[in-house]
C-alpha positions in Angstrom: 8.9 -22.1 -13.8 7.9 -18.6 -13.8 9.4 -18.1 -10.4 12.5 -18.4 -8.3 11.5 -20.5 -5.6 12.6 -20.6 -2.0 11.5 -22.6 0.7 11.7 -21.1 4.2 14.0 -23.2 6.3 12.6 -25.7 8.6 13.2 -24.6 12.3 12.0 -27.8 14.2 12.9 -26.1 17.7 10.8 -23.2 17.7 7.9 -24.7 15.6 8.0 -27.7 18.1 7.8 -25.4 21.3 4.8 -23.3 19.4 2.5 -26.3 18.7 3.6 -28.4 22.1 2.9 -24.9 24.2 -0.2 -24.0 22.1 -3.2 -25.7 20.5 -2.1 -25.3 17.0 -0.5 -27.4 13.9 2.8 -28.0 13.0 2.1 -26.2 9.8 0.5 -23.2 11.5 3.4 -23.2 13.8 6.0 -23.0 10.9 3.9 -19.8 9.3 4.0 -18.3 12.3 8.1 -18.8 12.8 8.4 -17.8 9.0 6.8 -14.4 9.9 9.1 -13.6 13.0 6.4 -14.7 15.4 8.2 -17.1 17.8 7.1 -16.9 21.4 3.8 -17.8 23.4 3.5 -14.0 23.9 4.4 -13.1 20.3 1.7 -15.4 18.9 -1.1 -14.1 21.4 -0.5 -10.4 20.3 0.0 -11.3 16.7 -3.5 -13.5 16.5 -5.4 -11.1 18.9 -4.2 -7.6 18.0 -5.9 -5.6 20.2 -6.0 -1.6 20.0 -4.9 -1.3 24.2 -1.4 -2.8 22.7 -1.0 0.0 20.5 2.4 2.2 21.4 2.2 5.3 23.3 2.1 8.0 20.2 4.6 10.3 22.1 7.2 8.1 21.4 7.3 8.9 17.7 9.9 11.4 16.8 8.7 15.1 17.3 5.2 14.4 18.2 5.4 16.4 21.7 6.5 19.5 19.5 3.5 19.1 16.9 1.1 18.7 19.7 2.3 21.7 21.8 2.1 23.8 18.4 -1.2 22.6 17.5 -2.3 23.1 21.0 -1.4 26.9 20.9 -3.1 27.1 17.6 -6.6 26.2 19.3 -5.8 28.5 22.0 -5.1 31.4 19.7 -7.7 30.6 17.2 -5.3 30.3 14.2 -6.0 29.0 11.1 -4.8 25.7 10.3 -4.3 24.6 6.7 -4.0 20.7 6.3 -2.3 20.0 3.2 -2.6 16.4 2.0 -1.5 14.2 -1.2 -3.9 13.1 -3.7 -3.5 9.3 -3.2 -5.6 7.0 -0.8 -3.3 7.6 2.2 -3.0 11.4 1.6 -6.9 11.9 1.3 -7.9 9.7 4.1 -5.1 11.4 6.3 -6.8 14.7 5.6 -10.4 13.6 5.9 -9.5 12.1 9.4 -7.6 15.2 10.8 -9.9 17.8 9.2 -13.1 15.9 10.9 -11.4 15.3 14.2 -9.5 18.6 14.7 -12.7 20.3 13.8 -14.9 18.3 16.1 -12.3 19.5 18.8 -12.3 23.3 18.5 -9.7 24.0 15.8 -10.1 26.2 12.8 -9.4 23.9 9.6 -9.1 24.0 5.9 -8.3 21.0 4.6 -6.7 21.2 1.1 -5.3 18.6 -1.5 -3.4 19.7 -4.7 -3.7 18.7 -8.2 -1.1 16.5 -9.7 -1.5 18.1 -12.8 -0.7 21.8 -11.5 0.3 21.6 -8.0 3.9 19.9 -8.5 4.9 17.0 -6.6 4.2 16.6 -2.9 4.6 20.0 -0.8 5.2 22.3 -3.4 5.7 26.2 -3.4 3.4 26.4 -6.3 0.7 25.1 -4.9 1.1 26.8 -1.4 1.3 30.3 -3.1 -2.2 29.4 -4.6 -3.1 28.6 -0.9 -2.1 31.5 0.9 -3.7 34.1 -1.8 -7.0 32.0 -1.3 -6.9 31.3 2.6 -5.7 33.2 5.6 -3.0 30.7 6.9 -1.3 30.9 10.2 0.3 27.1 10.7 0.6 24.4 7.6 0.2 20.6 8.7 1.7 18.9 5.7 0.3 15.4 5.6 1.6 12.3 3.3 4.3 14.6 2.2 6.9 17.5 3.2 9.8 15.2 4.0 12.0 16.3 0.7 10.1 19.6 0.5 13.1 21.7 1.3 12.0 24.9 -1.1 8.4 24.8 0.1 9.2 24.8 3.6 11.7 27.6 3.2 9.0 29.5 1.3 6.5 29.1 4.3 9.2 30.1 6.8 9.8 33.4 4.8 6.2 34.3 5.2 6.5 33.4 8.6 3.9 30.5 8.4 4.8 27.5 10.8 5.0 24.2 9.3 4.4 20.8 10.7 5.2 17.9 9.0 3.1 14.5 9.4 4.7 12.0 6.9 6.3 8.3 6.6 8.5 8.9 3.3 12.3 9.3 3.2 13.8 12.3 4.6 15.9 14.5 2.0 19.7 15.2 2.5 19.8 17.9 3.4 16.3 17.7 5.3 13.7 20.8 5.4 13.3 22.4 8.2 9.6 22.6 9.8 8.8 23.4 13.3 8.4 19.7 13.7 9.1 16.9 11.5 6.7 14.0 12.8 8.4 11.2 10.6 9.2 7.8 12.0 12.1 7.9 9.4 13.8 10.2 11.6 14.7 8.0 14.0 15.3 3.9 14.3 14.5 3.4 18.0 10.9 2.4 17.5 10.9 0.1 14.1 7.3 -0.6 14.7 6.5 2.9 13.8 8.6 2.7 10.4 5.9 0.9 8.6 3.2 3.0 9.6 1.7 5.3 6.5 0.5 8.6 6.9 -3.0 7.8 7.8 -1.6 5.7 10.7 0.3 8.7 11.8 -2.6 11.1 11.4 -4.1 8.3 14.0 -1.3 8.5 16.3 -1.5 12.4 15.8 -5.3 12.3 16.7 -4.5 9.8 20.1 -2.0 12.1 21.2 -4.0 15.3 21.2 -7.1 13.2 23.0 -4.4 11.9 25.4 -3.1 15.3 26.0 -6.7 16.7 26.5 -8.0 13.9 28.9 -4.5 14.6 30.9 -6.1 18.2 31.1 -9.6 17.1 32.2 -11.4 18.4 29.1 -14.7 17.2 28.5 -14.7 16.9 24.5 -11.4 15.0 24.2 -13.1 12.4 26.8 -16.2 12.0 25.1 -14.3 11.5 21.6 -14.3 8.0 20.7 -11.1 7.7 18.4 -12.7 4.1 16.8 -14.9 6.1 14.6 -11.7 6.9 12.6 -10.5 3.6 12.3 -12.3 2.8 9.1 -10.3 5.6 7.1 -7.3 4.0 9.0 -7.7 0.8 7.3 -8.6 2.2 4.0 -5.5 4.2 3.6 -3.3 1.7 4.9 -4.0 -1.2 3.0 -4.0 1.2 -0.2 -0.6 2.3 0.5 0.7 -1.3 0.8 2.9 -0.9 3.9 3.6 -4.1 5.9 0.4 -5.2 7.6 2.7 -6.1 11.0 3.0 -4.4 14.3 0.9 -1.3 14.5 -0.7 -1.7 11.3 -2.0 -4.9 12.2 -3.8 -4.0 15.2 -5.1 -0.9 13.3 -6.2 -2.6 10.1 -7.7 -5.4 11.9 -9.8 -3.1 14.1 -10.5 -1.0 11.2 -11.7 -3.7 8.8 -14.5 -4.9 11.6 -15.2 -0.6 11.5 -15.2 -0.3 7.7 -17.6 -3.2 7.7 -20.1 -1.9 10.0 -19.4 1.9 8.9 -22.3 4.5 9.0 -19.8 7.0 7.2 -22.2 8.7 4.3 -19.6 8.6 2.1 -18.0 5.0 2.7 -21.7 3.7 2.6 -22.1 5.1 -1.0 -18.8 3.9 -1.7 -19.2 0.4 -0.9 -22.5 0.1 -2.5 -21.3 1.6 -6.0 -18.4 -0.9 -5.6 -20.9 -3.9 -5.0 -18.8 -4.3 -1.6 -21.1 -6.1 0.6 -20.8 -8.1 4.3 -17.4 -8.1 6.1 -14.9 -5.7 3.9 -11.4 -7.6 3.4 -8.2 -6.4 2.1 -8.9 -7.3 -1.3 -12.1 -5.2 -1.1 -10.1 -2.1 -0.7 -7.1 -2.8 -3.0 -9.6 -3.7 -5.8 -12.7 -2.2 -5.3 -12.5 0.9 -2.7 -9.0 2.3 -3.3 -8.9 2.5 -7.1 -12.3 4.8 -7.1 -11.1 7.0 -4.1 -7.5 7.1 -6.5 -9.2 7.7 -9.8 -10.5 11.4 -8.9 -6.7 12.6 -8.2 -5.6 10.4 -11.4 -8.0 11.8 -13.8 -8.8 15.5 -12.6 -8.4 16.5 -8.6 -8.9 14.5 -5.6 -11.8 16.8 -4.0 -14.2 14.3 -4.9 -12.7 11.8 -2.8 -12.3 14.4 -0.1 -15.9 15.2 -0.1 -17.1 11.8 -0.2 -14.9 10.9 2.8 -16.5 14.3 4.7 -19.9 13.8 3.5 -22.6 14.3 5.9 -25.7 13.2 4.2 -26.7 10.8 1.9 -27.4 12.8 -1.1 -23.5 14.3 -1.2 -22.2 11.1 -0.5 -24.1 9.4 -3.5 -23.4 12.3 -5.6 -19.5 11.8 -4.8 -19.6 7.8 -5.4 -21.1 8.4 -8.7 -18.4 10.6 -9.4 -15.8 8.6 -8.4 -17.1 5.9 -10.4 -17.2 7.5 -13.6 -13.5 8.5 -13.0 -12.9 5.0 -12.2 -14.1 3.9 -15.7 -12.5 6.8 -17.7 -9.0 5.7 -15.5 -9.4 2.1 -16.5 -10.0 2.8 -20.2 -7.0 5.3 -20.5 -5.2 3.1 -18.6 -5.3 0.0 -20.7 -4.4 2.1 -23.8 -1.4 3.4 -22.5 -0.5 0.0 -20.8 -0.8 -1.5 -24.3 1.6 1.3 -25.8 4.1 0.8 -23.1 4.4 -2.7 -23.2 4.6 -2.9 -27.1 7.2 0.2 -27.2 9.5 -1.6 -24.5 9.3 -5.0 -26.3 10.5 -3.5 -29.9 13.8 -2.6 -28.1 14.2 -4.1 -24.9 17.9 -5.6 -24.4 18.0 -8.2 -21.1 21.6 -7.6 -21.0 21.9 -3.8 -21.0 18.5 -2.8 -19.8 18.6 -3.3 -16.0 16.2 -0.4 -15.6 13.4 0.5 -17.9 12.8 4.1 -18.6 9.8 4.9 -21.0 8.2 7.9 -22.0 5.9 9.5 -24.2 4.8 13.4 -24.0 1.2 12.3 -25.0 0.2 9.9 -22.2 -1.7 10.8 -19.1 0.1 11.6 -16.0 -2.8 10.4 -13.5 -2.2 6.6 -14.6 1.2 6.2 -15.1 2.0 4.8 -11.8 -0.4 1.7 -12.4 1.3 1.7 -16.0 4.5 1.4 -14.3 3.4 -1.5 -12.2 2.2 -3.2 -15.1 5.6 -3.0 -17.4 7.4 -3.7 -14.2 5.6 -7.1 -13.9 5.7 -7.8 -17.5 9.5 -7.5 -18.0 10.3 -7.7 -13.9 12.9 -4.9 -14.3 12.9 -1.4 -12.2 10.4 0.6 -14.4 9.8 4.4 -14.8 7.3 5.4 -17.1 7.1 9.4 -17.7 4.7 11.7 -19.4 5.0 15.6 -20.2 3.9 17.8 -16.9 4.2 20.9 -19.6 8.1 21.7 -18.8 9.4 18.6 -19.0 9.3 14.7 -18.0 7.4 13.8 -14.8 6.7 10.0 -13.9 6.5 7.0 -11.3 8.7 4.2 -10.5 8.3 0.9 -9.5 10.9 -1.9 -8.3 11.8 -5.1 -8.1 13.0 -6.8 -4.8 16.5 -5.7 -3.8 16.6 -2.2 -6.0 16.0 0.5 -3.7 14.5 3.4 -6.0 14.6 6.0 -3.2 18.4 5.5 -2.8 19.2 5.2 -6.4 17.7 8.2 -7.5 19.9 10.4 -5.1 22.6 9.4 -7.1 20.7 11.3 -9.7 19.9 14.7 -8.2 21.8 16.6 -10.8 19.9 15.2 -13.6 16.3 15.8 -11.5 14.1 18.4 -10.6 12.4 16.5 -7.8 12.1 13.0 -6.8 10.7 11.0 -3.3 9.0 7.9 -2.2 9.8 4.7 -1.0 12.3 1.5 -2.1 9.9 -0.2 -3.9 7.4 3.0 -5.3 8.5 6.5 -6.4 7.5 9.8 -8.2 10.4 11.6 -10.2 10.6 14.9 -12.2 13.4 15.0 -14.9 14.9 18.1 -15.8 14.2 19.1 -19.6 16.8 17.7 -22.2 18.1 15.2 -19.5 16.1 12.0 -20.3 18.9 10.1 -22.0 21.3 11.1 -19.1 19.0 10.1 -16.6 18.5 6.4 -18.3 22.1 5.9 -18.6 22.8 6.9 -15.2 20.3 5.1 -13.2 21.2 1.8 -15.4 24.8 2.3 -14.2 23.7 2.5 -10.7 21.6 -0.8 -11.1 24.5 -2.7 -12.5 26.5 -2.1 -9.3 23.4 -3.5 -7.4 21.4 -6.1 -9.2 22.5 -9.3 -10.2 21.2 -11.5 -12.9 19.1 -13.8 -10.7 17.5 -11.2 -9.2 15.3 -10.9 -12.8 13.2 -13.6 -12.3 10.6 -13.1 -9.5 11.4 -14.8 -6.1 8.4 -17.1 -4.6 8.6 -17.4 -1.0 7.2 -20.9 0.2 6.0 -21.4 4.0 6.4 -24.7 4.1 6.3 -28.3 2.3 3.4 -30.3 2.6 1.1 -33.0 1.2 -2.2 -33.0 0.5 -3.5 -35.0 3.3 -2.6 -32.4 5.7 -4.7 -29.5 3.7 -7.8 -30.2 5.6 -10.5 -27.9 6.4 -9.9 -27.6 9.9 -5.9 -26.7 9.0 -6.8 -24.3 6.5 -9.4 -22.3 8.9 -6.6 -21.9 11.1 -4.5 -20.4 8.8 -7.5 -17.7 8.5 -6.5 -16.3 12.1 -3.2 -14.9 9.9 -5.5 -12.3 8.3 -5.4 -9.6 7.4 -2.9 -10.6 5.0 -1.0 -8.3 2.9 2.7 -6.6 2.7 4.8 -7.9 5.3 2.2 -10.9 6.1 1.5 -12.6 2.8 -1.0 -15.2 1.8 0.3 -18.6 3.1 2.0 -20.3 0.1 3.1 -24.0 0.2 4.9 -26.6 -1.7 3.4 -29.7 -2.3 5.7 -32.3 -4.4 5.2 -35.5 -6.4 1.9 -35.0 -8.1 0.0 -36.1 -10.6 -3.3 -35.4 -12.5 -6.1 -37.1 -11.5 -8.7 -35.6 -13.8 -8.2 -33.9 -17.4 -8.0 -30.0 -17.3 -11.1 -28.4 -17.4 -10.9 -24.9 -19.1 -13.3 -22.2 -18.0 -13.8 -18.4 -18.4 -15.3 -16.6 -21.3 -11.8 -17.2 -23.5 -11.1 -20.7 -21.7 -8.2 -18.4 -20.1 -8.6 -20.3 -16.7 -8.3 -23.9 -15.8 -9.3 -26.5 -13.2 -8.1 -30.0 -12.3 -7.7 -32.3 -9.6 -4.5 -33.5 -8.5 -3.1 -36.7 -6.3 0.0 -37.5 -4.3 -1.4 -41.2 -3.5 -2.2 -39.8 0.0 -5.1 -37.3 -1.0 -6.5 -35.7 -3.8 -7.5 -32.2 -4.3 -8.9 -29.5 -6.6 -6.7 -26.8 -8.3 -7.7 -23.5 -9.9 -5.2 -22.0 -12.1 -6.2 -18.4 -13.1 -4.6 -17.1 -16.3 -3.2 -20.6 -17.6 -2.5 -21.0 -21.0 -2.5 -24.4 -22.4 0.9 -24.9 -23.5 1.7 -24.2 -20.0 -0.5 -26.8 -18.1 1.3 -29.3 -15.9 2.0 -32.6 -17.3 3.7 -35.9 -16.1 4.7 -35.8 -12.3 5.4 -32.3 -11.1 5.4 -30.2 -7.7 3.1 -27.4 -7.3 3.4 -24.0 -5.4 -0.1 -23.0 -3.8 -2.3 -21.1 -1.8 -4.7 -23.1 0.0 -8.4 -21.6 0.3 -11.6 -22.6 1.1 -14.5 -22.4 -1.8 -17.8 -21.3 -0.3 -20.6 -22.1 -2.8 -24.5 -22.8 -2.0 -23.6 -23.3 1.8 -21.0 -25.9 0.8 -17.6 -25.7 1.8 -14.5 -27.5 0.1 -10.8 -27.3 0.0 -9.4 -25.6 -3.3 -5.8 -24.9 -4.2 -4.8 -21.7 -6.0 -1.9 -22.4 -8.3 0.8 -20.1 -8.1 3.5 -22.0 -10.0 4.2 -25.6 -11.0 7.5 -27.5 -11.8 8.4 -31.1 -13.1 9.3 -33.0 -10.2 12.7 -33.7 -9.3 13.9 -37.0 -9.7 
C-alpha cells in the first residue's frame, strides 16, 4: 500500500434522512455527509451554489474602513498604487481591481514586484523603487502585506496610506496599515477564512459597488460584477484554497464565465493551452495556471498582467505566446533541478532523523523551487524546504504534509530568518546568511515534537465502501453534482473489497508505464485504469482497491471506468 487508508464512518441516521427527504442514492448521501452537508437546506445550497447567496462583503474585518478610504481617494483624485504578488492569485487580484477601479473613476497604477529583486511580498526595497517612479498617495497591497511590518512602517513614514487586502496569516506583532482587510484577523465568519486574495478582491469590488448603488450612482448601477468571475475562478483554483462555502459559489459561476469569456487575454491563453469547451478545475490547475505563473517564475510577472488586461487580440496573442515560451523554459529547468534535488536528498536521507527536509543549492533557479519543493515532498513525504541563493543568502519555498503547520513552525525560527510567510501547507522563507544549518536543526526539533511516525505515510480518505453493482452510470452521473472538486471538496474515493482480475493486465503508454484491467466481485465487473503503475506493483490474488469512479466518453460512447488510487491484499 502506498497510502494509509481511512474509511469515513458510516452515519446511517444522517444519510438515511437525506436520501429519504431528497431524490438521491445512499452513496451520494454518504458523500455529502462526509463533506459536512447534513441537512436538506445545506444540500440545496451546496448542489446549487448561487451568487445571490454570497455573504455581505462588509462583514469582512475592516472592509468598511478600506471602502471609506478608497472613496475619499476617488473624490480627491488621489493616485492609487495596487501592489500585487507574482503568482496567479496575486496577478488575477491586481488585474480585477485595476480594471474595475479604473472603470469606476479611480486613478490606478498596477504594480507587480519581481521575485528576483523585489524581495518577498510587500517589501521596502520594491516600494522605494515605486515611489521613485510613481506619484503615490495610497497603496493597496493585494495578496501580501500581512507580515510586512517594516515595509508598512516605511510607507507610513512617507505619509502614504496603506490598505492591505490579503488572506495570509498575520504576523505577531502585526503591521499597522490604515486597514487590514484579512479574514484571518477574526474567526467570526469562518466562510471568509477560506477566501484567497482574488476572492477578497471580488468582495472589495462588491462592497464598493454596493456603496455606490446606495448613493444612487449610475456607474455603479450599470457595472456587472459577473464579468470579473473568470479572474476569480483562475486565482481561486490556482491558489489551492478549499472549494467550499463562498469559494464554491464563486468558482462554480466563475468556471461558466471562463468557459464563455470574451476577455482577449483569456481567449488567447485558452487557445495556446489547447483548452476548449467547458473549462474545468483541471484545466486551470494544469494548463492555464502554470502558464500565468511561468512569467513570475522565469522573469517578471508583467507579461501575465498584460495578458489579463489586454484590450485587443494582437496584444493578447503576443502575451500568450510569451507565457507559453516561459512555461516551456520553466518545465525544462524544473525537471533538471527536481532530479538533482531528489538525488541529493536520497544520498543522505535518514528516515529516523530527517523529519523535515531542508535542501539548498546556490545555483538553483529561484523561480521553480516551489514546484521542486512539491516534487521532493511527494517523493519522500516529509515537510520540505528547497532553497536557492537570492544574492545575499538563502531564499526558498516550503511544502508540508498533513498535520504539520509550516507558518507556525517558522515562528519558532524567527531569530534565524530574515522573513517568512504563507500558510500551513505552503510558505516562503528567507534564511539569514550562515544560519542554514542552524535552521535545519531547529525546524527538525520543532517537527519531532508534533509529527508522529505514522504521519509519514500519506493518508487516503475514502468516502464509503461499495460494490461494483452500485457503480452505475446513473450513480456516477449523480456524483458529478459535487463539482467543482478540489481542496476541501476532493474527488469521490471509494473502497471496493474482495476483487479478482477477470482479464489479463494490459500495459499501455509509450513506455508501458500505465495499465488497464477488468475486475470482478461476482456481483459485477468493471474496467480499471492505473496510471504510472509498475508491473511489479500490479494487483494479484484477491484484493481490495481504492478508486475514483469516472465516466469515460469516447466517440459518443459513455462507459464506467475506475481510476486506481491504491490496492491492498484482501483481508481474510
